[in-house]
C-alpha positions as CSV (number, residue, x, y, z in Angstrom):
1,G,-5.8,-13.3,-30.0
2,M,-6.5,-14.3,-26.3
3,S,-9.7,-13.4,-24.6
4,Y,-9.8,-10.6,-22.0
5,P,-10.0,-13.0,-19.0
6,E,-6.9,-14.8,-20.2
7,L,-5.0,-11.5,-20.9
8,S,-6.0,-10.3,-17.4
9,K,-4.5,-13.3,-15.8
10,N,-1.2,-12.7,-17.6
11,I,-1.2,-9.0,-16.7
12,A,-1.9,-9.7,-13.0
13,E,0.9,-12.2,-12.8
14,H,3.3,-9.9,-14.6
15,A,2.5,-6.9,-12.4
16,V,2.8,-9.0,-9.2
17,L,6.2,-10.2,-10.5
18,L,7.4,-6.6,-11.1
19,F,6.6,-5.8,-7.5
20,I,8.3,-8.9,-6.1
21,Q,11.4,-8.7,-8.2
22,N,11.9,-4.9,-7.6
23,Q,10.8,-4.9,-4.0
24,D,11.6,-1.6,-2.3
25,E,11.4,-1.4,1.5
26,R,10.7,2.3,1.2
27,L,7.3,1.9,-0.4
28,Y,5.2,2.2,2.7
29,Y,2.1,3.0,0.6
30,H,2.4,2.4,-3.1
31,N,3.2,-1.3,-2.7
32,L,1.8,-4.6,-4.0
33,S,-0.8,-4.9,-1.2
34,R,-2.3,-1.5,-2.1
35,T,-2.4,-2.3,-5.8
36,A,-4.1,-5.6,-5.1
37,S,-6.7,-4.0,-2.7
38,L,-7.5,-1.4,-5.4
39,V,-8.1,-4.0,-8.1
40,E,-10.4,-5.7,-5.5
41,A,-12.2,-2.4,-4.6
42,V,-12.8,-1.4,-8.2
43,K,-14.9,-4.5,-8.8
44,K,-17.7,-2.7,-7.0
45,I,-17.4,0.5,-9.0
46,N,-17.3,-1.4,-12.3
47,A,-20.4,-3.4,-11.3
48,Y,-22.2,-0.2,-10.3
49,H,-21.4,1.5,-13.6
50,Q,-22.1,-1.8,-15.5
51,L,-18.9,-1.7,-17.4
52,D,-18.5,-4.2,-20.3
53,E,-15.7,-6.7,-20.5
54,R,-13.4,-4.4,-22.5
55,D,-13.7,-1.4,-20.2
56,S,-13.3,-3.6,-17.0
57,F,-10.2,-5.0,-18.6
58,I,-8.8,-1.5,-19.3
59,V,-9.5,-0.3,-15.8
60,N,-8.0,-3.3,-14.1
61,T,-4.9,-3.3,-16.4
62,A,-4.4,0.4,-15.7
63,L,-4.6,-0.2,-11.9
64,W,-2.2,-3.2,-12.0
65,F,0.4,-1.1,-13.8
66,H,-0.4,2.3,-12.2
67,D,2.3,2.2,-9.4
68,T,4.9,0.1,-11.1
69,G,6.7,3.2,-12.4
70,I,7.6,4.1,-8.8
71,L,9.7,0.9,-8.6
72,F,12.0,2.2,-11.3
73,N,11.8,6.0,-11.3
74,G,10.6,7.0,-7.8
75,L,7.7,9.4,-7.3
76,P,8.4,12.3,-9.7
77,S,6.0,11.8,-12.7
78,Y,6.0,8.1,-12.2
79,Q,2.8,7.7,-14.2
80,T,4.8,8.3,-17.5
81,K,7.1,5.3,-16.6
82,S,4.1,3.2,-15.5
83,A,2.3,3.9,-18.9
84,E,5.5,2.9,-20.8
85,L,5.9,-0.3,-18.8
86,A,2.2,-1.2,-19.5
87,A,2.5,-0.4,-23.2
88,N,5.6,-2.6,-23.6
89,F,4.2,-5.6,-21.8
90,L,0.7,-5.3,-23.5
91,K,2.4,-5.2,-27.0
92,S,4.4,-8.3,-26.1
93,I,1.1,-10.3,-25.4
94,Q,-0.6,-8.9,-28.5
95,V,-3.2,-6.6,-27.0
96,D,-4.9,-4.3,-29.5
97,D,-3.3,-0.9,-30.0
98,A,-6.6,0.8,-29.2
99,D,-6.8,-1.0,-25.9
100,I,-3.1,-0.1,-25.1
101,E,-3.8,3.6,-25.8
102,A,-6.9,3.5,-23.5
103,V,-4.8,1.9,-20.7
104,K,-2.1,4.5,-21.1
105,R,-4.7,7.3,-21.0
106,C,-6.1,5.8,-17.8
107,I,-2.7,5.8,-16.1
108,L,-1.8,9.3,-17.2
109,A,-5.2,10.7,-16.2
110,T,-4.2,10.5,-12.5
111,R,-1.6,13.2,-12.9
112,A,-2.7,16.6,-11.5
113,P,-4.5,18.5,-12.9
114,F,-6.6,15.4,-13.4
115,G,-7.5,15.0,-17.0
116,A,-10.0,12.1,-17.0
117,V,-12.3,12.0,-20.0
118,S,-13.8,8.5,-20.5
119,L,-15.6,6.7,-17.7
120,A,-12.7,4.2,-17.4
121,E,-10.3,7.1,-16.8
122,K,-12.6,8.6,-14.2
123,I,-12.8,5.2,-12.4
124,V,-9.0,4.8,-12.3
125,C,-8.7,8.4,-11.0
126,D,-11.3,7.9,-8.3
127,A,-9.8,4.5,-7.3
128,Q,-6.3,6.1,-6.9
129,L,-7.7,8.8,-4.7
130,F,-10.2,6.5,-2.9
131,Y,-8.3,7.1,0.4
132,L,-9.3,10.8,0.5
133,G,-12.9,9.7,1.3
134,D,-12.0,6.7,3.4
135,K,-11.9,6.1,7.1
136,T,-8.2,5.1,6.7
137,F,-7.3,8.6,5.3
138,K,-5.3,9.7,8.3
139,D,-3.1,6.6,8.4
140,D,-2.7,6.5,4.6
141,N,-1.7,10.2,4.4
142,R,0.9,9.5,7.1
143,L,2.3,6.5,5.1
144,I,2.4,8.6,1.9
145,K,4.4,11.3,3.8
146,K,6.7,8.6,5.3
147,E,7.2,7.1,1.8
148,T,7.9,10.5,0.2
149,E,10.6,11.1,2.8
150,A,12.1,7.7,2.3
151,L,12.2,8.0,-1.5
152,T,13.4,11.6,-1.7
153,N,15.8,11.0,1.2
154,A,14.8,14.3,2.8
155,P,12.4,15.2,5.6
156,V,9.1,16.7,4.6
157,N,7.9,19.7,6.6
158,S,4.6,18.8,8.4
159,D,3.0,22.2,7.8
160,E,3.8,22.2,4.1
161,W,2.5,18.6,3.8
162,R,-0.7,19.6,5.6
163,V,-1.2,22.6,3.2
164,Q,-0.7,20.3,0.2
165,T,-3.1,17.7,1.6
166,I,-5.8,20.3,2.2
167,E,-5.3,21.6,-1.4
168,L,-5.8,18.0,-2.7
169,L,-8.9,17.4,-0.6
170,E,-10.4,20.8,-1.7
171,T,-9.6,20.5,-5.4
172,Y,-10.3,16.8,-6.1
173,E,-14.0,16.1,-6.7
174,Y,-14.9,12.4,-7.2
175,Q,-15.9,11.9,-10.8
176,T,-17.9,8.7,-10.8
177,D,-21.5,8.5,-9.4
178,Y,-20.5,5.6,-7.2
179,C,-17.7,7.4,-5.4
180,Q,-19.7,10.6,-5.1
181,L,-22.3,8.6,-3.4
182,I,-20.2,6.6,-0.9
183,L,-17.1,8.8,-0.3
184,S,-18.0,12.5,-0.5
185,K,-19.3,12.7,3.1
186,T,-16.2,11.1,4.7
187,K,-14.0,13.2,2.4
188,S,-15.5,16.4,3.7
189,E,-15.1,15.1,7.3
190,N,-11.4,14.3,6.6
191,L,-11.0,17.8,5.2
192,A,-12.7,19.4,8.3
193,A,-10.4,17.3,10.6
194,I,-7.2,18.3,9.0
195,K,-8.2,22.0,8.8
196,F,-9.0,21.9,12.5
197,K,-5.5,20.6,13.1
198,Q,-4.1,23.3,11.0
199,N,-6.0,26.0,12.9
200,A,-4.9,24.6,16.2
201,Q,-1.3,24.8,15.0
202,T,-1.8,28.4,13.8
203,Q,-3.3,29.3,17.2
204,K,-0.4,27.7,19.0
205,E,2.0,29.8,16.9
206,N,-0.1,33.0,17.4
207,L,-0.1,32.5,21.1
208,L,3.6,32.0,21.1
209,A,4.1,35.1,18.9
210,K,2.0,37.1,21.4
211,E,4.1,35.9,24.3
212,I,7.4,36.7,22.6
213,A,6.2,40.1,21.4
214,E,5.0,41.0,24.9
215,D,8.4,40.0,26.4
216,V,10.2,42.2,23.9
217,L,7.8,45.2,24.5
218,A,8.1,44.8,28.2
219,G,11.9,45.3,27.7
220,K,12.8,41.8,28.9
221,P,16.3,40.9,27.7
222,V,15.6,38.3,25.0
223,G,18.6,37.5,22.8
224,S,17.7,36.8,19.2
225,D,18.9,33.2,19.7
226,D,16.7,32.9,22.7
227,L,13.7,34.0,20.7
228,T,14.1,31.4,18.0
229,G,15.3,28.9,20.5
230,T,12.2,29.1,22.7
231,Y,10.0,29.2,19.6
232,V,11.5,26.1,18.1
233,S,11.7,24.2,21.3
234,Q,8.0,24.8,22.2
235,L,6.9,23.7,18.8
236,K,9.4,20.8,18.6
237,K,8.3,19.2,21.9
238,N,5.5,17.7,20.1
239,K,4.8,14.1,19.4
240,H,8.0,13.4,17.5
241,H,9.9,14.4,20.6
242,L,7.7,12.3,22.8
243,Q,8.0,9.3,20.4
244,G,11.8,9.6,20.6
245,V,11.7,9.7,24.4
246,Q,9.4,6.7,24.6
247,T,11.6,4.7,22.2
248,M,14.6,5.5,24.3
249,F,13.0,4.3,27.5
250,K,11.6,1.2,25.8
251,N,14.9,0.3,24.3
252,S,17.0,0.8,27.4
253,S,14.5,-1.2,29.5
254,S,14.5,-4.2,27.1
255,N,18.3,-4.0,26.8
256,H,18.7,-4.2,30.5
257,Q,16.3,-7.1,30.7
258,R,18.4,-8.9,28.0
259,L,21.6,-8.2,29.8
260,S,20.1,-9.4,33.1
261,L,19.1,-12.7,31.4
262,M,22.5,-13.0,29.9
263,A,24.1,-12.6,33.4
264,D,21.8,-15.2,34.9
265,N,22.7,-17.6,32.0
266,K,26.4,-17.1,32.5
267,A,26.0,-17.7,36.2
268,S,24.0,-20.9,35.7
269,I,26.7,-22.2,33.4
270,M,29.4,-21.5,36.1
271,I,27.3,-23.2,38.8
272,T,26.5,-26.2,36.6
273,V,30.1,-26.7,35.4
274,N,31.6,-26.3,38.9
275,S,29.0,-28.6,40.6
276,I,30.0,-31.3,38.1
277,I,33.6,-30.7,38.9
278,I,33.0,-30.9,42.6
279,S,31.0,-34.2,42.4
280,V,33.8,-35.7,40.2
281,A,36.5,-34.5,42.4
282,V,34.8,-35.8,45.6
283,G,34.3,-39.2,43.8
284,L,38.0,-39.3,42.9
285,Y,39.0,-38.5,46.4
286,V,36.8,-41.2,48.0
287,G,37.9,-43.7,45.3
288,K,41.3,-45.4,44.7
289,F,42.8,-42.2,43.3
290,T,44.1,-40.9,46.7
291,Q,46.1,-43.9,47.7
292,K,48.7,-41.7,46.0
293,T,48.8,-39.1,48.7
294,N,50.4,-36.6,46.4
295,M,47.0,-36.4,44.5
296,L,45.3,-35.1,47.6
297,W,46.5,-31.5,47.3
298,P,45.6,-30.8,43.6
299,T,42.1,-32.3,44.3
300,M,41.6,-30.0,47.3
301,L,42.8,-27.1,45.3
302,L,40.3,-28.0,42.5
303,L,37.5,-28.3,45.1
304,A,38.3,-24.9,46.7
305,I,38.4,-23.2,43.3
306,S,35.1,-24.6,42.2
307,V,33.5,-23.6,45.6
308,V,34.7,-20.0,45.2
309,A,33.5,-19.8,41.6
310,I,30.1,-21.1,42.7
311,I,29.8,-18.7,45.6
312,Y,30.5,-15.6,43.4
313,S,28.0,-16.9,40.7
314,V,25.3,-17.4,43.3
315,L,26.0,-13.9,44.8
316,A,25.6,-12.5,41.3
317,T,22.2,-14.0,40.8
318,R,20.8,-14.1,44.3
319,P,17.7,-11.9,44.4
320,N,18.1,-8.8,46.6
321,I,14.6,-7.8,47.9
322,P,13.9,-4.3,49.3
323,A,11.3,-3.5,52.0
324,G,8.5,-3.1,49.5
325,T,6.9,0.0,51.1
326,F,6.9,3.8,50.4
327,T,5.6,6.8,52.3
328,P,3.2,9.6,51.1
329,E,6.2,11.9,51.7
330,Q,8.3,10.0,49.2
331,V,5.5,10.4,46.6
332,K,5.3,14.2,47.4
333,K,9.0,14.6,47.0
334,K,9.0,12.3,43.9
335,T,11.9,10.3,45.3
336,V,10.2,6.8,45.1
337,N,10.6,4.7,42.0
338,L,7.0,3.3,41.6
339,L,8.0,1.3,38.5
340,F,10.1,-1.2,40.4
341,F,8.1,-3.9,42.3
342,G,10.6,-3.8,45.2
343,S,9.2,-0.3,46.1
344,F,5.6,-1.4,46.5
345,Y,4.9,-5.1,46.9
346,N,4.0,-4.6,50.6
347,M,1.7,-1.6,50.0
348,E,-2.1,-1.5,50.0
349,L,-3.6,-1.2,46.5
350,K,-5.2,2.2,47.2
351,D,-1.9,3.7,48.3
352,F,-0.1,2.3,45.3
353,D,-2.9,3.5,43.0
354,H,-2.7,7.0,44.4
355,G,1.0,7.1,43.9
356,I,0.8,5.9,40.3
357,R,-1.9,8.4,39.5
358,E,0.2,11.2,41.0
359,M,3.1,10.0,38.8
360,M,1.0,9.8,35.6
361,N,-0.3,13.3,36.1
362,D,3.1,14.8,36.6
363,S,5.5,14.4,33.7
364,E,8.5,15.5,35.8
365,F,7.7,12.7,38.3
366,L,7.0,10.2,35.5
367,Y,10.2,10.9,33.6
368,G,12.1,11.1,36.8
369,S,10.9,7.6,37.7
370,L,11.8,6.3,34.3
371,I,15.3,7.7,34.6
372,K,15.7,6.4,38.2
373,D,14.5,3.0,37.0
374,I,17.1,2.9,34.3
375,Y,19.8,4.0,36.7
376,W,19.0,1.4,39.3
377,Q,18.7,-1.3,36.7
378,G,22.2,-0.3,35.5
379,K,23.5,-0.3,39.1
380,I,22.2,-3.9,39.7
381,L,23.6,-5.1,36.4
382,G,27.0,-3.5,37.2
383,R,27.1,-5.5,40.5
384,K,26.0,-8.7,38.8
385,F,28.6,-8.5,36.1
386,R,31.4,-7.5,38.5
387,L,30.7,-10.6,40.6
388,L,30.4,-12.8,37.5
389,R,33.7,-11.6,36.3
390,I,35.4,-12.6,39.6
391,S,33.7,-16.0,39.3
392,Y,34.9,-16.5,35.7
393,D,38.4,-15.3,36.6
394,V,38.7,-17.6,39.6
395,F,37.5,-20.5,37.4
396,M,39.7,-19.7,34.4
397,Y,43.0,-19.2,36.4
398,G,42.0,-21.8,39.0
399,I,41.4,-24.6,36.5
400,A,44.8,-23.8,34.8
401,V,46.6,-23.9,38.2
402,S,44.9,-27.1,39.3
403,V,45.7,-28.9,36.1
404,L,49.3,-27.9,36.5
405,A,49.2,-29.1,40.1
406,Y,47.9,-32.5,38.9
407,V,50.6,-32.8,36.3
408,A,53.2,-31.8,38.8
409,A,51.9,-34.4,41.3
410,A,51.8,-37.1,38.7
411,F,55.5,-36.6,37.9
412,L,56.9,-35.9,41.3
């Protein structure tokens, strides 16, 4: 049969193809780039443990195939599907049955409770859970959660996910000397960090429970809905809420900018077209055309229409510049929009700096400013589009009327 390096090449190509042909946007974590990086990372472990050619081949083959089952069956017990895919392909390229068995055992060893026996199986297990002891743990864990939500099509409760993650970090001990050596310290740091977060969350809930209980005991009228309502809203206003708010402000701001650009483009089209019409019409008027006096009126009409269309287009795009100053009173009362250059371009830096810092420290003021900013952008856009519409209407109907006027003049 073929040598191990030749087989490895076939296997790598086949696995890459599986990922490409069955590409799934929802695989935020278990995708081709992760598989490739694991195959790369395992070289060090194999070298450290001085694996022979056969064992290296088995480990690498198991890693190439390890996540392919997810492409077909999703996350639940995907290792079984991966092992089956591996076995079928390896048979087709005449790999020994003993090697195929070993590869399958490596893939299946990563199912909890982890049943690794041989060194190759232990290496595959450690490689799959390498992220637990890595600096990238936080990001990877977030991606796995996101992927789980996408594949199961259901939201995953953050607290439950945290409990599961803590359990995995606590129960999984690295099985190879190499990983124990380089990953154990970071793994325990990752565990400490996530436990700290869990405690903080519990404390937040305890504090809230205390407040609600005190309210009830003090005889404050708290409807049952109120109770759960305040509880949920205080916990909900966490980063997801903030992310949503940020996204909304970002989107509306960029939408307004796009619309503003569109308006300016539309206006410049009107100005260009009508300027050409004016120069042509004036040329005609000065030329031989007006020896026929009856052509004079349609030409005048055309000129008048173009001038009006231009005036409205220019009005729509003409910059409107405010005073550029604000008073300390306005900052105190939170009435100034510090996000718009028109409010501050004539101010001293220190006054502007003070105003911005006030705004950043006060979320009411900050969100108020963002809301005002959107509102005024909308107002300005409304004015622009209203004037543009007049300009386009004048142009559309005017051109039609003047063409009719020319036709009439020609035949009368």
